[in-house]
C-alpha positions as CSV (number, residue, x, y, z in Angstrom):
1,M,-13.5,6.2,3.0
2,R,-14.0,3.3,4.3
3,V,-13.9,3.0,8.2
4,P,-11.1,-0.2,9.7
5,A,-12.1,-3.6,10.2
6,S,-13.5,-4.3,13.2
7,G,-10.3,-4.7,16.0
8,A,-8.5,-3.4,13.3
9,A,-8.5,-0.2,14.9
10,A,-7.3,-1.2,18.5
11,G,-4.3,-2.5,16.1
12,E,-5.5,-6.6,16.1
13,P,-6.4,-8.7,13.3
14,P,-9.6,-10.0,13.0
15,S,-9.5,-13.6,13.9
16,T,-10.6,-15.5,10.5
17,S,-8.8,-17.4,7.6
18,A,-10.0,-14.7,6.2
19,T,-6.4,-12.9,7.1
20,Q,-4.8,-14.3,4.5
21,V,-2.6,-12.1,2.1
22,A,0.2,-13.0,0.3
23,V,2.6,-10.6,-1.8
24,Q,4.0,-10.5,-5.1
25,V,7.3,-8.2,-5.4
26,I,8.0,-7.9,-8.7
27,D,11.4,-5.6,-8.5
28,S,12.5,-3.6,-11.9
29,Q,14.9,-0.9,-10.5
30,S,18.4,-0.4,-9.7
31,V,18.3,0.8,-5.7
32,L,18.8,-1.9,-3.2
33,V,15.9,-2.5,-1.7
34,D,14.3,-5.1,1.5
35,H,12.0,-7.1,-0.7
36,A,11.2,-9.5,2.7
37,R,10.2,-5.9,4.8
38,I,8.5,-4.5,1.7
39,R,6.5,-8.0,1.7
40,S,6.5,-8.3,5.1
41,V,4.7,-4.1,5.2
42,A,2.0,-4.8,2.8
43,E,0.8,-8.5,4.3
44,R,0.5,-6.5,8.0
45,A,-0.9,-3.6,6.5
46,A,-3.1,-5.6,4.3
47,R,-4.0,-8.2,6.8
48,R,-4.8,-5.1,10.1
49,E,-7.9,-3.7,7.6
50,G,-9.2,-6.9,7.6
51,A,-8.3,-7.7,3.8
52,W,-7.5,-11.4,2.2
53,G,-6.1,-12.1,-0.9
54,E,-3.3,-11.6,-3.2
55,I,-1.2,-8.6,-3.9
56,S,1.4,-7.0,-6.3
57,I,3.6,-5.1,-5.8
58,S,6.4,-3.4,-8.9
59,L,9.4,-1.8,-8.0
60,V,9.7,0.5,-11.2
61,E,12.6,3.1,-12.8
62,S,11.3,6.9,-12.0
63,D,10.9,6.8,-15.6
64,R,8.6,3.7,-15.9
65,I,6.7,5.3,-12.9
66,A,6.2,8.7,-15.0
67,E,4.7,7.1,-17.5
68,L,2.3,4.8,-15.8
69,N,1.5,8.3,-13.9
70,A,0.6,10.2,-16.7
71,R,-1.6,7.3,-18.3
72,Y,-3.4,6.9,-15.2
73,M,-3.2,10.0,-13.5
74,G,-3.6,12.5,-15.9
75,Q,-0.2,14.0,-13.8
76,T,3.7,14.8,-15.3
77,G,6.4,13.5,-14.2
78,P,7.3,10.9,-11.5
79,T,5.8,10.1,-8.1
80,D,6.8,7.8,-5.3
81,V,3.7,5.4,-5.4
82,L,0.2,4.1,-7.5
83,A,-2.5,1.9,-6.2
84,F,-4.4,0.2,-8.2
85,P,-7.1,-1.4,-7.0
86,I,-8.6,-4.4,-8.0
87,D,-11.0,-6.9,-5.9
88,G,-9.7,-4.8,-3.3
89,M,-12.1,-6.4,-0.4
90,V,-13.9,-8.7,-0.5
91,E,-16.1,-10.9,2.0
92,F,-13.9,-14.2,3.3
93,S,-15.9,-17.1,0.9
94,A,-13.8,-20.5,1.2
95,S,-15.3,-21.5,-1.5
96,A,-14.3,-18.3,-3.1
97,P,-11.3,-17.9,-5.8
98,T,-8.9,-16.0,-3.5
99,P,-9.4,-12.3,-4.7
100,M,-6.7,-10.3,-5.9
101,I,-6.7,-6.9,-3.3
102,G,-4.7,-5.2,-6.5
103,E,-1.3,-4.1,-7.5
104,L,1.4,-1.2,-6.0
105,V,3.9,0.1,-8.7
106,V,6.4,2.1,-5.9
107,C,9.7,4.1,-7.4
108,P,12.2,3.9,-5.0
109,Q,14.3,6.5,-6.7
110,V,11.8,8.7,-5.3
111,A,11.9,7.1,-2.0
112,A,15.2,7.7,-2.2
113,G,15.3,11.0,-2.7
114,R,12.8,12.2,-0.2
115,A,14.3,10.0,2.6
116,D,16.2,12.2,5.3
117,N,18.4,9.3,6.0
118,D,16.4,6.0,6.2
119,V,14.7,4.9,2.4
120,G,13.4,1.2,4.5
121,A,11.2,3.9,6.2
122,E,10.0,5.4,3.6
123,L,9.4,2.5,1.8
124,D,6.9,0.7,4.8
125,L,5.1,4.6,4.7
126,L,4.1,4.4,1.0
127,V,3.8,1.0,0.8
128,T,1.0,1.2,3.5
129,H,0.1,4.4,1.6
130,G,0.1,2.5,-0.9
131,V,-2.6,-0.9,0.6
132,L,-4.7,1.4,2.5
133,H,-5.4,2.9,-1.3
134,L,-6.1,-0.7,-2.5
135,V,-8.6,-1.4,0.6
136,G,-10.7,1.8,0.1
137,Y,-9.2,5.0,2.1
138,D,-8.6,7.9,-0.2
139,H,-7.4,11.5,0.5
140,D,-9.4,13.1,-1.5
141,T,-11.0,15.6,1.2
142,E,-9.0,16.8,3.8
143,E,-10.9,14.7,6.6
144,N,-10.3,11.9,4.7
145,A,-6.5,12.8,4.4
146,A,-6.4,13.5,7.9
147,L,-7.9,9.9,8.9
148,M,-6.0,8.1,6.0
149,R,-2.7,9.8,7.9
150,Q,-4.1,8.7,11.1
151,R,-4.0,5.0,9.9
152,E,-0.8,5.0,8.8
153,F,0.4,6.2,12.2
154,D,-1.6,3.4,13.7
155,L,0.2,0.9,11.3
156,I,3.7,1.9,11.3
157,G,4.1,4.4,13.9
158,Q,4.6,7.4,11.0
159,S,2.5,9.0,8.6
160,G,2.8,11.3,5.5
161,A,2.5,15.1,5.3
162,Q,0.8,14.8,2.1
163,A,-0.4,11.9,-0.4
């Protein structure tokens, strides 16, 4: 379990060029979503954690995320978000190549099924949750799950009751 970057717990990003985060959204599913909002949520969460680099977010149908869930997590059926850290948190260096923080795979169909009324807010939570996984958070223990839920709340004002 990682600890938020200095300043991040107070909601302030570090003041270095290491806060540069680029997010690419690849949409291959049918639910209408706001790509700019998804990018903004991911960028803000990563910057506030002190991350720098690139994040790829793939929006997929429920059958595709079910395949990935079975292959990589050993679970059956669709899930809402999968996080695949690649470089994760890397110390900033002006001379180093830009790191690939990781990739998120998000299923807006599952999000829509779980959202009360606001699919956008549910996607905000899923993207934030996924970014936290990319930078080192986990919910493998009750204590870590509570820390992750608190960080979600700090970042977007909401949290998942479960991971």
